[in-house]
Steps between C-alpha positions, in 0.01 A plus 500: 500500500169684536362205699791520747461877540125457553559223754751714689261796499220281638728362772634842592161673515413392856841611627470835327150552639616407849800730478278787389260432787783501752653823376168684489435440870647684795785317671391219729543570870773317681394283792635764739300776331188282506554422869533871574185581303305225676611629841414858406161391370415310818607789722302737281187285527533486879539876508187536285308276739607715797393816312162343421446417869601850600263650245212283625570620855502862387176446309337366819628804692360729231157338535513530879596867477222567250249330731632697797474823304134432417426459873725784616336776699662804340398713799734295721829673425708252699349209304567683173862558603543132590348399167724740308808366678409140406412605147830687454697197623303279263570734210874483575484119494314514167770730357770259620309212340468689173873571501578134570261394221668740258842355585359149464365583154839638394668185630246291307599679179868444576444132573304457177766683301797308641346156547165479326614521141790258518471133422658225706552128481217309673750249639676789680174600666433139601849466645465823701165383637650164597791676672260716697284208609807317631615808695164571667 
């Protein structure tokens, strides 16, 4: 009798371990949830790329303004006014960029919270990618 109980325990051990592993994990995303997360992630990456380009442009403008300021004749009041007007407009664009970057960072946190910590079935991802390639 002890041999049968031992044999059953040995046979059941992998199932018990697997069951414990499954219950300890967060629920697996459905294919629809995974598709949504993949779409959100791609849109988010594109948005990040646009923000990076915008920041690079603003950085170039900042360098140009700094160079212009070094050469500015401060006795020429009209030139100083023109410079200040360009500088003020630049500062507004920088503030807009900072606001957009802040929103982007908040959206990154939301994306990580809702999609980043959830597991999914690799075959679902492969199927979604195949579907997309046939649509494009």
